C-alpha positions in Angstrom: 21.8 14.4 4.1 23.4 11.7 2.0 23.5 12.1 -1.8 22.9 8.4 -2.3 19.6 6.8 -3.1 18.7 3.8 -0.9 19.3 0.4 -2.5 16.6 -1.9 -1.1 15.9 -5.6 -1.6 12.2 -5.4 -2.5 11.6 -1.8 -3.6 13.4 -0.2 -6.6 13.9 3.6 -6.0 14.5 5.9 -9.0 15.2 9.6 -8.3 14.9 11.7 -11.4 16.7 15.1 -11.9 13.3 16.8 -11.7 12.9 15.7 -8.1 10.4 12.9 -8.9 11.1 9.8 -6.9 9.6 6.5 -8.0 9.2 3.8 -5.4 8.3 0.5 -7.2 7.5 -2.8 -5.5 10.0 -5.0 -7.1 9.2 -8.7 -6.6 7.5 -9.4 -9.9 8.2 -13.1 -9.7 6.2 -13.1 -6.4 3.5 -10.7 -7.7 5.1 -8.0 -5.5 3.9 -9.9 -2.3 4.7 -8.0 0.9 7.1 -10.1 2.9 8.5 -8.9 6.3 11.5 -7.5 4.3 9.1 -5.7 1.9 7.4 -3.9 4.8 10.7 -2.8 6.2 11.8 -1.6 2.8 8.5 0.3 2.3 9.1 2.0 5.6 12.7 2.9 4.7 11.7 4.1 1.2 8.8 6.3 2.3 10.7 7.8 5.2 13.6 8.6 2.9 11.3 10.3 0.3 9.7 12.3 3.0 13.0 13.6 4.4 15.3 14.0 1.4 15.1 17.6 0.2 15.8 16.5 -3.4 12.4 14.7 -3.6 9.5 16.9 -4.6 7.0 14.3 -5.8 6.7 10.6 -5.0 5.2 7.8 -7.0 4.2 4.4 -5.6 3.9 1.7 -8.2 4.8 -1.9 -9.0 7.0 -3.7 -11.4 5.5 -6.5 -13.5 1.9 -7.5 -13.8 0.8 -6.6 -10.2 0.8 -3.5 -8.1 1.1 -5.8 -5.1 -0.6 -9.0 -4.2 -0.7 -8.0 -0.5 0.8 -9.7 2.5 2.8 -12.9 1.8 1.1 -15.5 3.9 3.0 -18.1 5.8 2.3 -20.0 8.9 4.3 -18.8 12.0 6.9 -21.1 13.4 5.5 -21.7 16.9 8.6 -23.5 18.0 10.6 -20.3 17.7 11.1 -18.8 21.1 11.7 -15.4 19.5 8.4 -15.5 17.6 6.4 -13.1 19.9 9.1 -10.4 19.7 9.4 -10.9 15.9 5.7 -10.6 15.4 5.6 -7.5 17.5 8.4 -6.0 15.4 6.5 -6.8 12.2 3.3 -5.2 13.5 5.2 -2.1 14.5 6.7 -1.8 11.0 3.3 -2.1 9.4 1.9 0.5 11.8 4.8 2.8 11.1 4.3 2.5 7.3 0.8 3.8 7.7 1.8 6.5 10.1 4.5 7.8 7.7 2.0 7.8 4.8 -0.5 9.8 7.0 2.3 12.3 7.8 3.8 12.4 4.3 4.5 16.0 3.6 4.9 15.9 -0.2 2.7 15.0 -3.2 2.2 11.2 -3.1 0.9 9.6 -6.3 -0.2 6.0 -6.6 0.1 4.4 -10.0 -1.7 1.1 -9.8 -0.3 -0.8 -12.8 -2.2 -4.1 -12.1 -4.1 -6.0 -9.4 -3.9 -4.5 -5.9 -4.7 -6.7 -2.9 -5.0 -6.2 0.8 -2.6 -3.7 2.4 -1.7 -2.4 -1.1 -5.3 -1.4 -1.6 -6.0 0.1 1.8 -3.0 2.4 1.8 -4.1 3.8 -1.6 -6.6 5.9 0.3 -3.6 7.6 2.1 -2.2 8.8 -1.3 -3.0 12.2 -2.6 -3.9 11.0 -6.1 -4.6 7.5 -7.4 -4.2 6.6 -11.1 -4.9 3.1 -12.4 -4.3 1.0 -15.5 -7.5 -0.2 -17.2 -6.9 -3.8 -16.1 -6.1 -2.9 -12.5 -8.3 -4.5 -9.8 -8.8 -3.8 -6.2 -9.7 -6.2 -3.4 -9.3 -6.6 0.4 -9.8 -10.3 1.2 -9.7 -9.7 5.0 -12.8 -11.8 6.0 -11.5 -14.8 4.1 -8.4 -14.7 6.2 -10.0 -13.8 9.5 -8.3 -10.4 9.5 -9.8 -6.9 9.8 -9.6 -3.5 8.2 -6.3 -1.7 8.3 -4.5 1.2 6.7 -7.2 3.6 8.0 -9.6 1.9 5.5 -12.3 1.6 8.2 -12.9 5.3 8.0 -11.4 6.4 4.6 -13.1 3.8 2.4 -16.7 4.7 3.5 -15.8 8.4 3.2 -14.5 8.0 -0.3 -16.5 5.1 -1.8 -19.7 5.5 0.2 -20.7 3.1 3.0 -22.3 0.4 0.9 -19.5 0.0 -1.6 -16.9 0.2 1.2 -18.7 -2.6 3.1 -18.9 -4.7 -0.1 -15.1 -4.5 -0.3 -14.1 -4.7 3.3 -16.8 -7.1 4.6 -17.7 -9.1 1.5 -14.3 -9.1 -0.2 -15.6 -8.2 -3.6 -13.0 -7.3 -6.2 -13.6 -3.9 -7.9 -12.5 -2.9 -11.4 -10.6 0.2 -12.2 -13.7 1.7 -13.8 -15.8 1.0 -10.6 -13.1 2.7 -8.5 -13.0 5.6 -10.8 -16.8 6.0 -10.8 -16.9 6.2 -7.0 -14.0 8.7 -6.8 -11.3 6.4 -5.3 -9.3 6.5 -8.6 -8.8 9.9 -10.2 -8.2 8.7 -13.7 -7.7 5.5 -15.7 -4.5 5.8 -17.7 -4.1 3.8 -20.9 -2.0 0.7 -20.5 0.4 1.6 -23.3 3.3 3.7 -21.8 1.5 3.7 -18.5 4.7 4.4 -16.5 5.8 7.1 -18.9 2.4 8.9 -18.7 2.5 8.8 -14.9 6.1 10.1 -14.8 5.0 13.0 -17.2 2.3 14.0 -14.7 4.7 13.9 -11.8 7.4 15.8 -13.8 4.8 18.6 -14.4 4.0 18.7 -10.7 7.6 18.8 -9.7 7.9 22.2 -11.3 5.4 23.7 -8.8 6.5 25.5 -5.6 7.4 22.8 -3.0 6.4 25.2 -0.2 3.0 25.9 -1.8 2.5 22.2 -2.2 3.3 21.6 1.4 1.1 24.4 2.7 -1.9 23.3 0.6 -1.5 19.6 1.6 -1.4 20.7 5.2 -4.7 22.6 4.7 -6.2 19.5 3.2 -4.8 16.9 5.6 -3.8 18.6 8.9 -7.1 18.5 10.7 -7.5 14.8 10.2 -3.9 13.6 10.7 -4.2 13.0 14.5 -7.5 11.3 14.0 -6.1 9.0 11.3 -3.1 8.2 13.6 -5.5 7.2 16.3 -7.5 5.1 13.8 -4.2 3.4 12.7 -3.4 2.6 16.4 -6.7 0.9 17.0 -6.8 -0.9 13.7 -3.3 -2.4 14.3 -4.2 -3.5 17.8 -7.3 -5.3 16.4 -5.4 -6.7 13.5 -2.8 -8.2 15.9 -5.6 -9.8 17.9 -7.2 -11.2 14.7 -4.0 -12.6 13.3 -3.3 -14.5 16.5 -6.9 -15.9 16.7 -7.6 -19.6 16.0 -10.0 -18.8 13.2 -7.5 -16.6 11.4 -4.7 -19.1 11.8 -6.9 -21.8 10.5 -7.8 -19.7 7.4 -4.1 -18.9 6.8 -3.3 -22.6 7.0 -6.0 -23.5 4.5 -4.7 -20.7 2.2 -1.0 -21.9 2.4 -2.0 -25.5 1.8 -4.2 -24.6 -1.2 -1.3 -22.5 -2.6 1.1 -25.5 -2.3 -1.4 -27.7 -4.1 -1.8 -25.2 -6.9 2.0 -25.0 -7.3 2.4 -28.8 -7.4 -0.4 -29.0 -10.0 1.6 -26.6 -12.3 4.7 -28.7 -12.1 
């Protein structure tokens, strides 16, 4: 095992002497949008945290105003003969991020410091504890883009939030406030905005003093019976998502979104 901490392009990793590892989405100028590189970095970071014996507790958070704005949407270059292979690699990376989070053996805390969109929101249900800043918001705009549920949200959201609220998020794309997510049990606690990061780190530091083996055994008792099931859900969701993203209606929705974004940027100049 290397003593070094991975240096990644889109995720800042901080390993504290206590064994707390902070994995922070680090593209604040892009609202922490998830580019193909960001997905690869996420996979590298979560795999490292799972396997490095120095890490006892892991925090997922964001730098800047956003937790993450979700997938960075661009139109595929259909003239690229390597496009099918590249899309398959990207889909596998996304699948593997979810799989590693399902299997993650240590305490995984999400610290939602601001708006969370899409894949950033769905994967929160795979964390052990979710804290949020008062101004954090949560949304999954999948229907607007012709996508479908992913990150095991098709089963975990109804279980956590109740079917009606989950459907309002997944099927209607409604944005939920931190208070609403706390009320339905998705968020454990709302942490004051002032010194948000320091308060989360203090919680994680306290937990890092616990027995790692006791933590692992207890997490297995909580999660083990459903891990295989969630892995199967992930497989099916990713297959359906790949189909949806390649569909004409989804491509048309993405094109409209990209063109609208370009117009908004021009208007700001």
